[in-house]
N, C-alpha and C positions, 0 to 999 in steps of 0.2 A: 756576531752571527749566531743564532740559536743552533744547538746541535741538530744535525741532519737526522730526521727520524728513520727508524729501521722498520716500522710497521706499515700498516695500510692507512696512512694518514690522509690520503685523498678521499677515502670513503666518506668521511664526515662532510667534506665539501660537496661531493656528489649527492649525498642525502639532502643537504640544504638546498642546493640549486635545483635538483629535479628537472622539471620541464623547462626551466629558465635557461638551462645549458643549451639545449637544442630540441625543438619540436616544431613541426610544420604549422601547427594550429595556434601558435602564440607569437606575438611580436617581441616578447621579452627573451631574446636569445643572445648568446654571446656573439660579438661582431665577427669573430674568426670562424664561426660555424655557418655563415651565410653563403659561402662559396662552394658548397658541397657538390653541386652539379658540375661546375667547371673542374674541380679536382678529380672527380670520378671520370669525366670525359677524358682528361689527360692520362690518367692511370690506365684506363681501358685501352687506349691507343698505344701507350708506351709499352705496356706489358703484353699486348696482343691478346687481351681477354675476349672471350666469345661466349654466347649462350651455351649452357651445358657444362661449362668448366666449374671447378670447385675452388673457392677462395677462402682462406683463413684471414679473419680480421682480428688482429691482436690489439687488445686495449680498445675495443670497439665502442666504448661509451654507450650512449643511448641508441646507437646503431645508424648514425646518419650516413656513413659511407656504405655499410653493409646493406641497408635497405635500398639505397640508390642502385647498387650493383644488382641486387636481387630483382629490382624492377626491370632490369635489362636481361633477365633470364639466366643470370649467373648464380649458381648455388653458393651461398655464403654461410660460414659458421663463425660467429663472433664470440670472443671471450673477453671478459672484463672482471675485475675484482669487486666492482660495486654492484651489490644486489639491486639497488634502486635503478641504476642505469640499465641493467639487464632486464628488469621488469618493464621499463619504458621501451626498450628495443623490442621485446616480445609483443608488446601491445600494438606495435606498428606492422607486424608481419602480415596479417590478413592471409591471403593465399599465396604470398611470395615464397620463393625457395630459400628461406633463411631460418637458421636456428641460432640460439644464443645460450651461453653457459657461463655461470659464475666460476671464474678460475683465475688463480694467481699465475701470471705469465712465467714465474719462476718454477711452476710445477707443470708447465706445458710438456707433454710427452708424445705428441703425434710424430709419426715417422713416415715420410714420403706419402702423405695422404692428400695433398692439395696441389693443384696446378699453379697456384700462386699464393703469396701471403702479402698482406699489407699491414703496416703499423704506422698510422698517421696521427698527426696532431699530438705528439708526445705520448700516445697511447701505450701504456704498458712498457715503455722503454725509457722515456725521459723523466720518469718519476721514481727512479730507483735510488736516488741519492748518490750517484757516482759509484755504486757497487753492483756487481753481478752483470754488468753490461755485456761483457764478452760471453758469459754463460747463457744469458737470455737471448742474445743475438744468435748463438749456436742452436738454441732450441727452436727459434723461429725458422732458421734455415733448414733444420732437420725435418720440419713438417712439410717441406716442399719436395715434390717429385723431381727426379732428374729431368733437366730441360725446362723446369718451371722457373718462375720469376718472382722477384721481391721488389716491393716499393716501401721505403721506410723514411719517415721524416724526423728531423731532430732540430732542436733550437740551436741557433748559431752562437758560438762563443764570441765570434767577432762582433756580431750585432749587440749581444748582451753587454759587452764591455764598452763598445762605442757609444751606446745610447743608455747607459746605466742611469737610473733615476735616483733622486735623493731618497735615502732610506733603504735602497737595495744594497745587498751585500753579496759579492761574488767570491766564492771559495776557489782560488786558483789551483789548489792541490787536487780537488775532486771535480772541478769544472761545474759546480752547482751554484746557481743564482737563487738567492733568497729574497723574497719580497713579501710585504704585508698588503694584501689586496682587499678592497671593499667589494663585497658580493651582494647581489640582490636576487631573491628568488621570485617565483612566478606570482606570489602574493604581494610582492613589493617590499617585503621585509629585507632589511640590510644587516650584514654582519661583517666583521673583518676576519681574515684567515691568513695563516702563514702558507706560502707556496714555495716549494723547492723544485726548481727545474734543472735537470741535468743538461748541460750544453756541450756541444761538440764542435770540432773543427772539421773541415772537409777532409783533411789528411787522416784524422782519426777514423772517420767513417770508411774511407778507402782501405785503411789498414785492417779494420774489422772484417770488411768484406773479403779482402785477400786472404786473411788468416782462416776464414771459413771456406776457402777454395772456390769462391764465386767467380764468375766471369762476366764480361760485358759490363764492367763496373763504371758507373758515372755518378757524379755528385753535382747537383745544380743548386743555385740560390733561388729560393722561391718565397712568395708571400701567400698567406692563406687566401684561397679563392682565385689565385693567379699562378697556378702551377705551370711550369714550362722547363725548358732546358737552358735557361739563362745562366750567366756566370755567377759565381759566388762573390758577393760584394758586402760592404759594411752596412748597406741600406736594406738588405733582404734578411728578414728575421729567421728564416728556416733554411735548412739544407734538406734536399730530397735525394736520397740514394736509390738508384735503380741498379739491379744486378740480376744475374741468372745462375741457376744451379747447373753445373755441367752435366751433360749426358754421361751415363755410366760407360766406362771404357770396356 
């Protein structure tokens, strides 16, 4: 397995993919980005989001969740390390209540500014190479006001190991799965790229949430575009953590 990179390795992938990753006006989008509306429907209901609330989208990518939330009257601030993704997100704002910022999640320093935070599709959390997970989780939680809510998804270690493909390498010490993927951009050009995805167990996510003093903690097994409160299984690729920041005593 190649060494896990410590830098912003995903930026080159984001720059190559551009609009092929996600854009409403192109059919060349990643399959896992096609369920945005269903995912947001579920998150809005589960977190009790309403127009006028402020939401932080960590690892927002080109803004697919943020812009969908903003279209429902929810003010969203999205942060992502990729300048190309942030440019795409800003291009979709129009008159929506959404702002976007190029920011490394490891430098996030917001304190009690948002009614909720989301970190979905491995955005800003599943690409850290098995390091800084607890610190980054704490920074996300710190950005939420007392009584606010969190929704965070992570790739499942159970699924990664159960369905590991030829050529993939799973690092059991760090919980990182390495694969070489073939990518195609909006122009139809192809390239291969190394991907390192940090995977988690449901217990690890619950322990992270408990260590951050969150309450109402739940972890469900989900599939992109089919979020719900179903059980964690070997067949569901992602884990969805929902939790709440306790009210100040």
